[in-house]
C-alpha positions in Angstrom: 88.7 28.2 110.9 85.1 28.7 110.8 82.7 27.1 108.5 81.6 29.1 105.3 79.0 28.5 102.9 80.9 26.6 100.0 78.7 29.1 97.3 80.5 32.0 98.7 81.2 34.3 96.2 84.5 34.7 97.2 85.9 31.4 97.4 86.2 30.4 93.1 88.9 33.3 93.2 91.1 31.8 95.9 91.9 28.7 93.4 94.1 28.4 90.9 92.8 27.5 87.1 95.4 24.5 87.3 93.9 23.1 90.4 93.7 19.3 89.6 90.2 18.1 89.4 89.1 21.6 88.9 85.6 20.3 88.0 84.8 18.5 90.9 85.9 21.9 93.2 83.5 23.6 91.0 81.2 21.6 91.4 81.2 21.8 95.2 81.5 25.7 95.2 78.3 25.8 92.9 76.4 23.5 94.9 75.9 21.0 92.6 77.7 18.4 94.8 77.8 17.9 98.3 80.6 19.3 100.5 82.0 21.7 103.4 84.3 24.8 103.5 86.4 26.3 106.3 87.7 29.4 105.9 90.3 31.9 107.8 87.3 34.5 107.6 83.5 34.0 107.0 83.2 37.0 105.5 86.3 38.0 103.4 88.3 34.7 103.1 92.0 34.8 101.9 92.5 31.0 102.5 89.8 28.5 102.4 89.3 24.9 102.6 87.0 22.9 100.6 85.9 18.7 100.9 83.4 17.2 99.0 81.0 14.5 100.1 84.1 11.7 99.4 86.6 13.1 101.5 88.7 14.7 98.6 89.7 18.2 99.7 91.0 21.3 98.0 93.0 24.1 100.2 93.2 27.3 98.1 96.5 28.8 97.3 98.6 30.3 99.9 102.2 30.6 101.0 101.7 30.1 104.9 102.4 26.7 106.5 100.5 27.6 109.6 97.5 28.7 107.2 97.6 25.2 105.4 97.7 23.3 108.5 95.0 25.1 110.2 92.6 24.3 107.3 93.9 20.6 107.2 93.5 20.3 110.8 89.9 21.9 110.9 88.7 19.3 108.1 90.3 16.2 109.6 88.5 17.2 112.8 85.8 15.3 111.3 87.0 12.8 108.7 89.6 11.4 106.9 91.0 13.8 104.3 91.9 12.9 100.8 93.7 16.1 100.2 94.3 16.9 96.1 97.5 18.5 95.3 100.4 18.6 93.1 102.7 15.8 93.7 105.6 17.5 93.5 104.4 20.6 95.7 107.0 21.5 98.0 105.2 24.3 100.3 101.5 25.1 100.6 102.3 27.7 97.7 100.9 25.3 94.8 98.8 26.0 92.3 100.3 25.3 88.9 99.0 22.4 86.7 101.2 19.3 87.6 100.7 15.5 87.8 99.3 15.2 91.4 98.8 12.9 94.4 96.0 12.5 96.8 97.4 12.2 100.3 95.3 11.0 103.1 95.2 12.4 106.3 93.5 11.6 109.7 93.4 12.9 113.2 95.5 10.6 115.4 94.2 9.7 119.1 96.8 11.3 121.7 
């Protein structure tokens, strides 16, 4: 997944309004908070992962475990990732406002 500018105009539409901690996400997308983003396509993104300077990450709605895992893998190459997602999300296609947990991931050495 290539890096993409966090201020890319297509990114806000890829996240549901019920995404936990939405003000933080939009602070990153508006360039008011530090962060980085990776996407499936730098020109016309469909799946994107956004990570703030504090390590907290958001992955856009998707129904593909492969896309979800690719985004997460790309982020955790450089840092520990605290993923914001609903606590009862059974699959990658989440977006309804529910209680959420932060799941920590890091790359393990082989």
